[in-house]
Structures are given as structure tokens and as C-alpha cells.
C-alpha positions in Angstrom: 0.1 0.0 0.0 1.4 3.4 -0.9 1.9 5.8 1.9 2.8 9.3 0.8 5.3 11.6 2.2 3.4 14.2 4.2 6.1 16.7 3.8 6.7 19.0 6.9 5.5 17.3 10.1 4.3 18.9 13.4 7.7 19.3 15.2 8.1 17.8 18.7 9.8 19.6 21.5 12.9 17.6 20.9 12.9 18.5 17.1 12.5 22.2 18.0 15.4 22.2 20.5 18.0 19.8 19.3 17.5 19.5 15.7 17.0 23.2 15.1 20.2 23.9 16.7 22.3 21.2 15.2 21.2 21.3 11.6 22.4 24.5 9.7 19.7 25.7 7.3 22.3 26.8 4.7 24.0 23.3 4.5 24.1 22.0 0.9 22.0 19.0 1.8 19.2 21.1 3.3 19.3 23.4 0.1 19.2 20.2 -2.1 16.1 19.1 -0.2 14.5 22.5 -0.8 15.5 22.6 -4.4 12.7 20.0 -5.5 9.1 19.5 -5.1 9.1 16.0 -3.8 5.3 15.4 -4.6 6.3 15.0 -8.2 8.5 12.1 -7.1 5.6 10.5 -5.2 3.3 11.0 -8.3 6.0 9.4 -10.6 6.4 6.3 -8.5 2.8 5.8 -7.4 2.2 3.2 -10.2 4.8 0.9 -8.6 2.4 0.4 -5.6 -1.0 -0.6 -5.0 -3.4 1.9 -3.4 -5.3 -0.2 -0.9 -3.5 -3.6 -0.5 -0.7 -4.7 1.7 1.0 -2.9 4.6 1.5 0.9 4.4 4.8 1.5 2.7 7.5 3.9 3.4 6.8 7.1 1.5 8.7 6.8 -1.9 10.2 10.3 -1.5 11.9 9.3 1.7 13.4 6.1 0.2 14.6 8.0 -2.8 16.3 10.7 -0.6 18.0 7.9 1.2 19.3 6.6 -2.1 20.4 9.9 -3.1 22.2 10.4 0.2 24.0 7.2 -0.5 25.3 8.7 -3.7 26.1 12.0 -2.1 28.3 10.5 0.7 29.3 7.3 -1.3 27.8 4.9 1.3 26.3 1.5 1.1 22.8 0.6 2.0 23.9 -0.7 5.3 26.0 2.4 6.1 23.3 4.9 5.2 20.8 3.0 7.4 23.2 3.3 10.4 24.2 6.9 9.7 20.5 8.3 9.2 20.0 6.8 12.6 22.3 9.1 14.5 23.2 11.9 12.0 20.7 14.7 12.4 21.7 16.5 9.2 21.2 13.2 7.3 17.9 12.6 9.0 16.7 16.1 8.2 17.5 15.6 4.5 15.7 12.3 4.4 12.7 13.8 6.1 12.4 11.8 9.3 11.6 13.2 12.7 13.8 12.2 15.8 11.1 9.7 17.0 10.7 7.9 13.6 12.4 4.7 12.6 14.8 4.5 9.7 14.0 2.3 6.6 16.6 -0.5 7.0 19.0 -1.7 4.2 16.7 -4.5 3.2 13.9 -2.0 2.6 16.2 -0.1 0.4 17.2 -3.2 -1.6 13.6 -4.0 -2.2 12.6 -0.5 -3.1 15.3 -0.4 -5.7 14.3 -3.6 -7.1 10.7 -2.5 -7.2 11.2 0.7 -9.2 14.2 -0.5 -11.2 15.9 1.6 -13.8 12.6 2.7 -15.2 11.4 4.2 -12.0 14.9 5.9 -11.4 14.4 7.4 -15.0 11.0 8.7 -14.1 12.4 10.5 -11.0 15.2 11.9 -13.1 12.7 13.2 -15.7 10.2 14.6 -13.1 12.9 16.7 -11.3 14.4 17.9 -14.5 11.0 19.1 -15.8 10.7 21.1 -12.6 14.1 22.7 -13.0 13.5 23.4 -16.7 10.3 25.3 -15.7 12.3 27.3 -13.2 14.8 28.4 -15.9 17.6 26.1 -14.6 18.0 24.1 -17.9 18.6 26.0 -21.2 17.6 24.7 -24.6 20.2 26.1 -26.9 23.0 23.5 -26.8 24.1 20.2 -25.3 27.5 18.7 -24.6 27.8 14.8 -25.0 30.5 12.5 -23.6 30.9 9.2 -21.8 32.7 8.0 -18.6 33.7 4.6 -17.8 33.1 2.6 -14.4 34.6 -0.6 -13.4 32.3 -3.6 -12.8 32.0 -5.2 -9.5 33.8 -8.4 -10.6 37.2 -9.9 -10.4 39.4 -9.8 -13.4 39.9 -13.5 -14.6 41.7 -15.2 -17.4 39.7 -16.9 -20.0 40.7 -20.3 -19.1 39.8 -19.7 -15.5 36.3 -18.4 -16.7 35.8 -21.7 -18.6 36.7 -23.7 -15.6 34.4 -21.7 -13.4 31.6 -22.2 -16.0 32.0 -25.8 -16.3 31.7 -26.2 -12.6 28.5 -24.0 -12.5 26.9 -26.1 -15.2 27.6 -29.3 -13.2 26.3 -27.8 -10.1 22.9 -26.9 -12.0 22.8 -30.5 -13.2 23.1 -31.7 -9.6 19.7 -30.3 -8.8 18.2 -32.4 -11.7 20.2 -35.7 -11.8 22.7 -36.2 -9.0 24.1 -39.4 -10.5 24.7 -37.8 -13.9 26.2 -34.7 -12.2 28.8 -36.8 -10.3 29.9 -38.4 -13.5 30.2 -35.1 -15.3 32.0 -33.6 -12.2 34.6 -36.3 -12.3 35.5 -35.4 -15.9 35.0 -31.6 -15.9 35.2 -30.1 -12.4 38.8 -29.2 -11.6 40.1 -30.5 -8.2 40.8 -28.1 -5.4 44.1 -26.5 -5.8 44.5 -27.8 -9.5 46.7 -25.4 -11.4 45.3 -23.6 -14.4 46.6 -25.2 -17.7 49.4 -23.4 -19.5 51.0 -23.3 -22.9 50.1 -22.7 -26.5 47.6 -25.6 -26.6 45.8 -24.8 -23.4 43.0 -22.5 -25.1 42.3 -25.1 -27.8 42.1 -27.8 -25.3 39.8 -25.9 -23.0 37.6 -24.8 -25.8 37.2 -28.6 -26.8 36.7 -29.5 -23.2 33.9 -26.9 -22.9 32.1 -27.9 -26.1 32.1 -31.5 -25.0 30.4 -30.6 -21.6 27.9 -28.5 -23.5 27.1 -31.4 -25.8 26.7 -33.7 -22.8 24.1 -31.6 -21.2 22.2 -30.3 -24.2 19.2 -32.6 -23.6 18.6 -31.5 -20.1 15.4 -29.1 -20.2 16.0 -27.6 -16.8 15.9 -23.9 -16.9 18.9 -23.2 -14.7 21.1 -25.7 -16.6 20.1 -24.2 -20.0 20.7 -20.6 -18.7 24.3 -21.4 -17.5 25.0 -23.5 -20.7 24.0 -20.5 -22.8 26.3 -18.3 -20.9 29.2 -20.6 -21.1 28.6 -21.1 -24.8 28.5 -17.3 -25.2 32.0 -17.2 -23.7 33.3 -19.4 -26.5 32.6 -16.7 -29.0 35.5 -14.7 -30.6 33.5 -11.3 -30.2 31.3 -9.7 -27.6 31.7 -12.5 -25.2 30.8 -12.1 -21.5 33.6 -11.7 -19.1 31.9 -12.8 -15.8 29.3 -15.2 -14.6 28.4 -12.8 -11.8 27.9 -9.9 -14.2 27.3 -11.2 -17.8 26.5 -7.7 -19.1 29.9 -6.2 -18.3 32.5 -6.0 -21.2 36.1 -5.1 -21.6 36.6 -1.6 -23.1 39.3 0.9 -23.6 39.5 4.4 -22.0 42.5 4.9 -24.4 44.6 2.7 -26.4 46.8 1.5 -23.5 44.1 1.9 -20.7 41.6 -1.1 -20.8 38.8 -1.4 -18.2 36.1 -4.0 -17.5 32.6 -2.6 -16.8 30.3 0.0 -18.2 30.1 3.5 -19.8 27.7 6.2 -18.8 26.8 8.2 -21.9 25.6 11.7 -20.8 24.2 14.9 -22.3 24.6 18.2 -20.3 23.3 21.7 -20.7 26.7 23.5 -20.7 25.2 26.8 -19.8 23.8 25.7 -16.5 25.8 22.5 -16.1 22.8 20.4 -15.5 22.7 16.8 -16.9 19.7 16.1 -19.1 20.2 12.7 -20.6 21.8 9.3 -19.6 22.4 6.1 -21.6 24.4 3.5 -19.9 26.1 0.9 -22.2 28.5 -2.1 -21.8 32.2 -1.1 -21.9 32.9 -2.4 -25.4 30.0 -0.4 -26.9 30.8 2.7 -29.1 28.7 5.2 -27.2 29.0 7.9 -30.1 26.9 5.9 -32.5 24.1 5.6 -29.9 23.7 9.5 -29.8 20.2 9.1 -31.1 19.1 7.1 -28.1 20.8 9.7 -25.7 19.1 12.6 -27.4 15.8 10.9 -27.6 15.9 10.4 -23.9 16.7 14.0 -23.2 14.5 15.1 -20.3 14.5 18.8 -21.3 13.4 20.5 -24.4 15.9 21.7 -27.1 15.7 24.5 -29.5 15.4 23.5 -33.2 19.0 23.7 -34.4 20.5 23.4 -30.9 24.3 22.8 -31.0 25.3 19.1 -30.2 28.9 19.4 -29.0 31.3 16.5 -28.5 34.8 15.3 -28.9 36.5 13.7 -32.1 35.0 10.3 -31.2 31.6 11.6 -32.4 33.2 13.1 -35.6 31.6 10.5 -38.1 28.6 10.5 -40.5 26.4 8.2 -38.4 26.6 10.4 -35.3 26.3 13.7 -37.3 23.3 12.3 -39.0 21.8 11.2 -35.7 22.3 14.8 -34.3 20.6 16.3 -37.3 17.7 13.9 -37.2 17.2 14.9 -33.6 16.9 18.5 -34.7 20.3 19.5 -33.7 23.4 21.0 -35.4 26.4 18.8 -34.8 29.6 20.4 -33.5 32.3 17.9 -33.1 36.1 18.3 -32.5 38.3 17.4 -35.5 40.3 14.2 -36.0 44.0 14.8 -35.8 44.9 11.9 -38.2 45.9 12.9 -41.7 43.9 11.6 -44.6 44.5 11.5 -48.4 42.1 14.3 -49.1 44.2 16.8 -47.1 46.1 17.4 -50.4 43.0 18.6 -52.2 40.4 21.3 -51.9 36.7 21.0 -52.0 34.6 23.5 -54.1 31.2 23.3 -52.3 29.4 25.5 -54.8 30.4 23.4 -57.8 30.6 20.1 -55.7 34.0 19.4 -57.1 37.4 18.4 -55.9 40.5 20.5 -56.9 43.9 19.1 -56.9 47.2 21.0 -56.4 47.7 21.3 -60.2 44.4 23.1 -60.3 42.5 20.3 -62.1 38.9 19.6 -61.2 37.1 16.3 -60.6 34.9 15.3 -63.5 32.4 13.0 -61.6 31.7 11.3 -58.4 30.4 7.9 -57.0 28.3 7.6 -53.9 29.9 5.5 -51.2 26.6 4.7 -49.3 28.2 2.6 -46.6 30.6 5.3 -45.5 28.2 8.3 -46.1 30.4 10.1 -48.5 31.5 10.6 -52.2 34.5 9.3 -54.3 35.5 12.1 -56.6 37.4 11.1 -59.8 39.5 13.2 -62.3 40.2 12.7 -66.1 42.5 10.0 -67.1 44.1 12.2 -69.7 44.7 15.1 -67.3 46.2 12.9 -64.5 48.4 10.9 -66.9 50.0 14.1 -68.3 50.1 16.0 -65.0 53.6 17.2 -64.1 52.8 16.7 -60.4 51.6 13.2 -60.7 54.7 11.6 -58.9 54.1 13.8 -55.9 50.4 13.2 -55.9 49.3 12.0 -52.4 49.5 8.2 -52.0 46.4 6.0 -52.6 46.5 5.2 -56.3 45.7 1.6 -57.4 49.4 1.1 -58.0 50.7 3.4 -55.4 53.2 0.7 -54.1 55.2 0.9 -57.3 58.6 2.6 -57.4 59.3 5.9 -59.1 61.0 4.1 -62.1 58.2 1.6 -62.4 55.6 4.3 -62.2 57.2 6.3 -65.1 56.9 3.3 -67.3 53.1 2.8 -66.6 50.1 4.5 -68.0 49.1 6.9 -65.2 45.5 6.1 -64.2 42.8 8.6 -62.9 43.1 9.9 -59.4 40.2 9.2 -57.0 39.6 11.1 -53.7 37.1 10.5 -50.9 35.3 13.3 -49.0 32.8 12.3 -46.3 29.5 14.3 -46.0 30.7 15.5 -42.5 33.8 17.1 -44.0 32.1 18.6 -47.0 29.5 20.2 -44.6 32.3 21.8 -42.6 34.0 23.1 -45.7 30.7 24.5 -47.0 30.0 26.4 -43.8 33.3 28.3 -44.5 34.9 30.8 -42.0 31.6 31.5 -40.4 31.1 27.8 -39.6 34.6 27.5 -38.3 34.2 30.4 -35.9 30.9 29.0 -34.7 32.5 25.5 -34.0 35.5 27.2 -32.3 33.1 29.2 -29.9 30.9 26.2 -29.2 33.7 23.8 -28.4 35.0 26.1 -25.7 32.3 24.7 -23.4 33.2 21.0 -24.0 35.5 20.8 -20.9 32.4 21.5 -18.6 31.2 17.9 -18.9 34.6 16.6 -18.1 34.4 18.6 -14.8 31.0 17.1 -14.1 32.3 13.6 -14.7 35.1 14.4 -12.2 32.5 15.3 -9.6 30.5 12.2 -10.2 33.4 9.8 -10.0 35.7 11.4 -7.4 33.1 12.9 -5.0 30.1 10.6 -5.5 31.6 7.1 -6.1 30.9 6.6 -9.8 34.3 5.0 -10.4 32.8 1.5 -9.9 29.5 -0.2 -10.4 27.8 -1.1 -7.0 25.7 -3.9 -8.6 25.6 -6.6 -11.3 23.8 -6.2 -14.5 23.1 -3.3 -16.9 19.7 -2.5 -15.4 20.9 -2.1 -11.8 24.0 -0.1 -12.9 21.8 2.2 -15.0 19.7 2.9 -11.8 22.9 3.6 -9.9 24.0 6.1 -12.6 20.6 7.8 -12.7 20.6 8.2 -8.9 24.3 9.5 -9.1 23.1 12.0 -11.9 20.1 13.2 -9.8 22.4 13.9 -6.9 24.7 16.1 -8.8 21.8 17.8 -10.4 20.3 18.5 -7.0 23.5 20.1 -5.9 23.7 22.3 -9.0 19.9 23.2 -8.8 20.4 24.3 -5.1 23.3 26.5 -6.2 21.4 28.0 -9.2 18.3 28.7 -7.1 20.3 30.4 -4.4 22.0 32.5 -7.1 18.6 33.5 -8.5 17.4 34.6 -5.0 20.6 36.6 -4.5 20.4 38.3 -7.7 23.5 39.5 -9.8 26.8 40.2 -8.0 26.8 43.5 -6.2 23.0 43.9 -6.1 21.5 45.2 -3.0 18.7 43.2 -1.5 15.3 45.0 -1.6 13.9 46.1 1.8 11.4 43.9 3.5 
């Protein structure tokens, strides 16, 4: 049964004397609590409860504030239960009087499972809509980026995972057919203390051993046996294979070329003017978050202007992402790639839709490259063959591996140059477009600062739970926490007025 948060309660004598003196009204937590209308949270989560059946529940707003307090102080369910019990500041933020009991850690676990990632997303949207209405979220641009977090799993070798999976499958068979499980265990379950096999042949032998076990249990219809067998079989794949039996959604990814991590990425959109996060999309660590820009922008909790700048780093500088930004009504503004390309030696004439080489020759036609969203421009065979600059022409010819002497004895074929739609659009925008991009990219650093806050102050370096759905809920509560902090600051600035302003007389 849903019991609603009644908001301000009639204070007792103890509340008036002890709490009023101990809790500073200007503390960031108290201002965070005042920065939201929590009745919107109650309304958003009401559908997760029945209205007349069961025992009265804890008000959802109280439980949400406890989960936000966990993120704020980087505490566990057990720790937050204990600290709200004796910390008057925390108790005031949660909304409990001195005489009231505190929801225990089991209650928090059940509540988080009840609302799931969908409920957390509804709370995120409900609060952002309030702040948008209050003028705390602007509509003219968004900055996008992703940050990684480590999964709550041990890092294991592939052979070690195979051995663990074989043991788990045999354990599941034990619940169905003990005799058969004993026979399989004698062959496939490693003995305690048995060393992991080494050598070049070890992976191949382990693959054959695993395939043999899967074939031996293929006829068993038990759901648990089949589930574990499917997961073990997925680990035999060469690509996108699970890396843990505890968290099968986690994947190996790379922060940079030489910095791998095992876990997830939080792909976020932020209003850089007010530094409020408006969109969240959590993906496995091996996913390219840039090509999921459409999902991130579709889930934006605040309105954007038509043609709003969509700002991001060079990872997003591709035709797919640029197209997704345009389809969402935005104007892509991505940092350039540093790597040189063949077309650097050519100019693009946007008005004529032609490519011009260093000798001043123009392309005579083009072929659409649909898979890469660009055009391959080609020149005249006669002009290229007689060109005095042909030996210095940028590499990329069909016979570009030939030596200078061999090249001089060959008929010089036509030159072909590729220009992507993204690059052509930038060139067509001219100097005005370059100035606009330069100005917009100045604010890109602000999302990095927001990620630093989430990771180093509020515990987003590591996943607290197993599975994409639960990690998504964790990230959403983390984002709501930093948004609450920011909203409290912006609202105080609104009240104070511009710097140097004199408050109006009462």
C-alpha cells in the first residue's frame, strides 16, 4: 500500500530544541532538499504500488532521498541506514523526525528492485522538468561525452572463466540428476588446488573440453542448466563475449589505447550553460557510445531548440553520429580528427561540388559511397596521366606501391579522392562555420568537470551492482544527486540576484 510523504511534520519539543540547533539551514543537503518539489517524485512512483492492498509502505520520496544520500556520501545501504539513525543532518535531509524509525538496508534493496531503472529514470525526468520550468536548464545546446566505471567483478583469465563455467553447469545438473552430475564432475570439475593449464595448446584444449560438456548436457530441459549453458557457450565466441558469470553484461573496453577497463560506460548529455545533466544512456564497456547518440538525445529530459548545438569530442566526428544529431533537430559540432587523410592534399569547391587538386585540375564526376556516407570524386585519365605533379600526388593510387621508375613506365590512371559528408558540410560552412564551431567547443570541458565530480566525489568510479539494469539505476541516482546540488546553487543565485546587487527592503 502506498503511503505518501506528508512533507513538513508537526515538530516535537525535541525537534525544536535539538535538531534546530544542530542542523544548519544553509547546508548544501538542506538546500538540495528545498530545491525540489518531492510530491512530483511521489506521483512518478505511485504506479509501482497498489493503493489499498498490503501494509503501508515507506513514502517513496523518503526512500529516494536515502538512495540519493548514498550517492552524495558514497555509502552502502547498510552504512546509510546506520548513519541516518544518528546523524541529524542526514535525518533532516531524508525527512524523518527524531522519533521515527529509519528504513533499513533490506527495505532499500527491495525498493530499488521494485522501481528498477525505469522508476529511477522517471524520477530523473520529473525533477528535470521542474528545473526546466524554473529556468535552470537551457535549450540552446548540449554537450555529450561518456565516462567509464569498473564492474563489480574480479578480472579472470579466459581459461579460469571456462573452468568456473564448467563447475557452475555441473552444479545446476546436480539439482536435476545427482548421478549424472557426479559423472560429469569427475571429468569436468577441476580438483581443489588444481593449477590452471598453460602453454599454447591450453586454449584449444579448453575450448574442446567446454564444447564436450555443453554437448553432454544439451538434452537437459532444466531452466537453470540451460541458462548457465547458454552463458558458457557465449564465452566461447570470438567477439562480444561475457567476461563474468556474476555480471554477464559487463564488457572489456578501452579508456584509451593502453588503458583497458572491465565494466560499463555512462553516456551523458549536459546543458553546458547551467551544467545540468539532461540525458543518460548506460552501455557495456565495449560499446561505441558515439553511434548511440540518437538514443541519448531521444531520452533528453528537457526540450531543445531547433538547431541546438550538439557538442562533442572527435569520437563523435563521423557521418553516423552527425546524421543522428541532425535527425534529432540539432546542429552537430564535433572536434576534428588529428589523423591525416589523403584528401588533405585537395580542396573541395562546395558551390560546384567538385574536388580541386594541387595542379588546379577539377574532378569530372563522383560515385556515392553509401556505406561510408560520402562521395568518391574522380579526375580525367588524360589530365592525370599528363600531369607534371603526378609523382608527388598523395598516395592512394591503385598502383601506389610501385617505385618511381616503375611508375614512369606505366600509364598513369585517374586519381580518386574520398570526401565524407561530414567534412564537406564543414567546408561548405566556411569561415563563419569554423568560428561558430570554435566558440561552441569552448564549453566542452564542462562535462569533463561534471564527470570528475561524479567519479571522485560521489563514487561513480565503480559499479555497485551486477547487471546493466541495476548499474543504469545507480548512474541515474548519481546524476540526480549532482543535479540536485547544482539546482540548489542556481536557485540560491537566482534569489541573491546579480553580483553586487542590494537586496530589496522587506
